[in-house]
Structure formats: structure tokens, C-alpha cells
N, C-alpha and C positions, 0 to 999 in steps of 0.2 A: 307425676301428676303436675308438679310445679313447672316442669319443662313444657308440658303441653299448654298450660295456661299462659306462660311467657310467649311461646310461639304463636298462640292464638291472638294475644295482645299485640305482638309485633306485626302480624299479618293485618290486623284491623287498622293499626296505625299507618302501615304502608298504604293500604287501600285509601284511608283518609287523605294522605298526603297526595296521592295520585288524583283523587277526585277533586281536591282543592286546586290542583293545577288546571282543571278543565273549567275554566271560568273566563269570561271576558272582562270581569272586574279588575280594575288596576290601572296602571299608567302605561301608555303606549306612545311610541314614537311614530309620527305620521306627517309627511310632507312639511318639513321644517317647523314642526310644533309638537308639543307633548299634550296629549289628551288624557284626562282621568275619566275612566268609565266607572260609574258608581250607581247605586240605587237611589232613585228619586221617586218616592212614594211607591206605587204599584208597578213602576217601569224602570227601565235603564236609561240613564242620560250620559252624555259625554261632553265634558267641559274642557275647553282650551285652557290649560294652566300655564303654558309657557310658549312663546314663539321664538325661534331661532333667528336672531337678527345680527346685523353688523355690531362690532364692538362700539360702545358708546351710545347706542340707541336703546332707549328704554322700551321693552316689548310691550309694556302697558300703554304706550302711546300709539300703537298700531291699530288703525281704525277699520271698520267694516266698509270701507270706501267703495267696494264693488257690489254692494247690496243693491238690488233693483228697486227697493223702497227708499226714496230719499230721506225719509224721517230716520232710517236706521244707519245711514252712512257714517254718523258721527259717533256711534258706540264703539267701545274698545273691543277687540277680539279676545283678549285675555279675559276669561270669566264667562265666555259665551258658550251656551249649551248648543251643541251641533247635532246631537242625536235625540230624537224624540219618538214616542210611540212603540218602543220595543218592550216586549214582555221580559220579565226577570230571567227566566230559565231557557237554556239551550234545548232545542228539539233533539230527536234521536239522530239527527245528522250533524250535530254540533252547530246548529244555525240559529240565528235570531232573525225573523222576518216580520214584515208588516209595519216597520218603523219608517222614519224618514231621516235624512242626513242633509245638513246645510253645508255647502261648499263655499267658504268665504273667498276662494280665489276667483270664483265667477259670480258670487252673490245669488246663488239659486239653491232651493231645496229640491231633493229628489227622494222618490221611494227608494228603500235601501235594504240590504241584507248584510248581516255580519256572520262570517263562518270562522270558527276556531279551527285552525289547521293542525295536522298531526305534529308538526315541528313547533308549535306554540304560538306562531303569529296569527293575526286575524286578517282574513280577506274581507275587505270593506268594499261593497258594490252599490252604486247608485244607478238607477234606471229611469229612462223616459220611454214610455210605451214599452217596446221590446228591445230597445238599445240600452246595454249596460256597460259601464266601465268602472274600474276599481283599482285598488292598490292594496298592498299588504302593510299592516301596521305591526311594529315590533314591540314585544313586551319590555318594559323597563323595571329595574330595581331602584326604587327611590329611597334615599336616606335623608333624614332631617338633621342638620347641623345644630350645634347648641345656640348659634345666633339666629336660628329660624330659616336660613337658607337651605336649599335642597341640592343634593347631588344625584345625578341619574346615570346609570350604566345599562347597557343592553343585557337583558337577561339571557338571551341565546346569542352571545358574541360570536360572529362568524370567525373572528381571529383565533378563538379558543379551539375550534375544530380543525384547524389547518395543521 
């Protein structure tokens, strides 16, 4: 009887861990930046927490200079929420729809869809009318050092599978 209870607990714990991996929440490497997807009230938001820049350049000094709104061109990209309007839960196809994404590379906002892929990456698509374009974001493991700085490594490192 004890063995059955142990196996049942082990099975439930394994299922919990697998379910925990089926989320878009967390840190993601995307187009020379790190995005943190998190809960913001009743929806999901995605904040730029770091930008990959040349050595000696402070990422916090990179501005939203491509924004089509002149009043917003002087805001910093680090700390900017680029995902809005997404519900918290994935649908049956592992997708989040109905939201929008801001692309600071061109300074525009698009209707968007996020899809959690089988290998753990997210496919992020932005659309205008029926024309869509996207990219894959890779999950990151982020640790916080004693001095408050962070280290990030790819969760699904392609080098490990070689």
C-alpha cells in the first residue's frame, strides 16, 4: 500500500512538473534582447529587461527612437512592455491570441499570436491584415547573483543536443 501511494505521489509530481513547463511565463531570448513574460493583472505582459549591446554601452540608454509617436522616442527600451491584451491561459493549441506586440525595431504595434512549441520555444507572430511575420523566442534560465546582477543561459541549449 505504501508503494502504491509513493508511485501515485511520484506520478502526480511528474505531471505537475510537465504542466509547469507548459507556460509562456518566464525569461525569453528574442532578437538581441531578453523579455520577461509575466502576469500583469488579468493578462500577460512582456517587458524588455535587457538589450544585448556592444561592450561599454549601457543598455538602459537605448531609446525607442524608431517609434512613430515623436513623444515616445525618448523613452528607454529597457522596462518597456511590448505585449498587451493577451489572456493568461494557453488555449487547447498552446496558443495565446487576441493580443498585440510592439516591435521597437520599426516602432509599430501589431496584432499578435504566441504559440508554445513542442521543443519549448515560443513562436511570436505579428500581423497586418492577412500578412504575418514572426520569430522564435528561446527560454532562458536566469539566476540572480549576490550583488543583484543576473546570469542567463539558454534553457534548451542546442549545443547540449549535439
